[in-house]
C-alpha positions in Angstrom: 22.0 61.8 -144.4 19.7 62.6 -147.3 22.4 63.8 -149.5 24.4 60.6 -149.2 24.1 57.9 -151.8 22.3 54.7 -150.6 25.4 52.7 -149.9 27.0 55.6 -147.9 23.8 56.0 -145.9 23.7 52.3 -145.0 27.4 52.3 -144.0 26.8 55.5 -141.9 23.9 53.9 -140.1 25.8 50.7 -139.5 28.7 52.6 -138.0 26.3 54.6 -135.9 24.6 51.5 -134.6 27.9 49.9 -133.7 28.8 53.0 -131.7 25.4 52.9 -130.0 25.9 49.2 -129.0 29.5 49.6 -127.9 29.1 52.8 -125.9 25.5 52.6 -124.8 24.6 55.9 -126.6 21.2 57.3 -127.3 20.9 58.9 -130.7 18.1 61.1 -132.0 17.7 61.0 -135.8 15.5 63.4 -137.6 14.8 62.4 -141.2 12.3 62.0 -144.0 14.0 58.8 -145.2 11.8 56.5 -143.1 12.8 53.3 -144.9 16.5 53.8 -143.9 15.6 54.5 -140.3 13.2 51.6 -139.9 16.1 49.2 -139.7 17.8 51.0 -136.9 15.3 52.8 -134.7 13.4 51.4 -131.7 11.4 54.6 -130.8 9.4 56.8 -133.1 8.0 60.3 -132.7 6.0 61.8 -135.6 5.7 65.6 -135.4 3.4 67.5 -137.8 3.0 71.2 -137.4 5.2 71.1 -134.3 2.7 68.7 -132.6 3.3 65.1 -131.6 0.9 62.9 -133.6 2.1 59.5 -132.4 5.0 58.4 -130.2 6.2 55.1 -128.8 8.4 52.1 -129.2 8.4 51.1 -132.9 7.6 47.4 -132.1 4.5 48.4 -130.1 3.3 50.9 -132.6 3.6 48.4 -135.4 1.8 45.7 -133.3 -1.2 48.0 -132.6 -1.7 49.4 -136.1 -3.3 47.3 -138.9 -4.4 47.8 -142.5 -8.0 46.6 -143.0 -9.2 45.9 -146.5 -12.8 44.9 -147.3 -16.1 45.9 -148.9 -16.8 49.6 -149.0 -18.2 50.8 -145.7 -18.3 53.9 -143.5 -15.4 53.9 -141.1 -17.7 55.2 -138.4 -19.2 51.8 -138.1 -16.1 50.2 -136.6 -16.1 49.2 -133.0 -15.1 52.0 -130.5 -11.7 50.5 -129.8 -10.6 50.8 -133.4 -9.3 54.3 -134.2 -9.2 55.1 -137.9 -5.9 56.9 -138.8 -6.4 56.9 -142.5 -9.1 55.8 -144.9 -9.4 55.4 -148.7 -12.2 54.1 -150.8 -13.0 52.9 -154.2 -16.5 52.2 -155.5 -16.5 48.7 -153.9 -13.6 48.6 -151.4 -12.5 50.4 -148.3 -8.9 50.4 -147.0 -8.2 51.6 -143.5 -5.2 52.0 -141.3 -6.5 51.6 -137.7 -5.0 51.6 -134.3 -6.3 49.1 -131.9 -5.1 47.2 -128.9 -7.4 44.2 -129.5 -7.9 41.8 -132.4 -10.0 42.7 -135.4 -12.8 40.2 -135.3 -15.0 41.3 -138.2 -14.5 38.6 -140.9 -15.4 41.1 -143.7 -11.9 42.6 -143.2 -8.6 41.3 -144.5 -6.1 42.4 -141.8 -2.5 43.0 -142.6 0.5 44.6 -140.9 2.0 48.0 -141.7 5.5 49.2 -142.1 6.9 52.2 -140.2 6.7 54.2 -143.4 3.0 53.3 -143.7 2.5 54.4 -140.1 4.3 57.7 -140.5 2.6 58.6 -143.8 -0.8 57.8 -142.3 -0.3 60.1 -139.4 1.2 62.8 -141.6 -1.8 62.5 -143.9 -4.3 62.6 -141.0 -2.9 66.0 -140.0 -2.7 67.3 -143.5 -5.6 69.6 -142.8 -2.9 72.0 -141.6 -1.2 72.0 -145.0 1.9 70.4 -146.3 4.3 72.6 -144.3 6.0 71.9 -140.9 6.0 68.2 -141.1 8.8 66.6 -139.2 9.8 63.1 -138.2 12.1 62.2 -135.4 13.2 58.7 -134.4 15.2 57.7 -131.4 17.6 54.8 -131.0 
């Protein structure tokens, strides 16, 4: 799909989803074009270095991941139920992508949702200690 122009990719995905709906098919798509896939996929598997970093229904994954922005602080001070997936800092601000099943109650944080692309990039960056090779993304419809 990557070599197709944007309009052709959109038409291909639309035709594919029509076939899925009409025939009850399951389709596995492997791509680095996350923005295109976000519209059509309902299950996500992120592989980095041949290892699963995160997997699950897209809706559930997006509901349990949040971007937190607030005054600079050490991510280790977060409550135990908030797993830090990625962190960035300036002199005065910290931005985190966290996974949590509960609400973020600390009023110091501004909480916002994340896109599937944000989620994928965070997990790929988290595993970057193994280098930039062998990163792979699979999504299932």
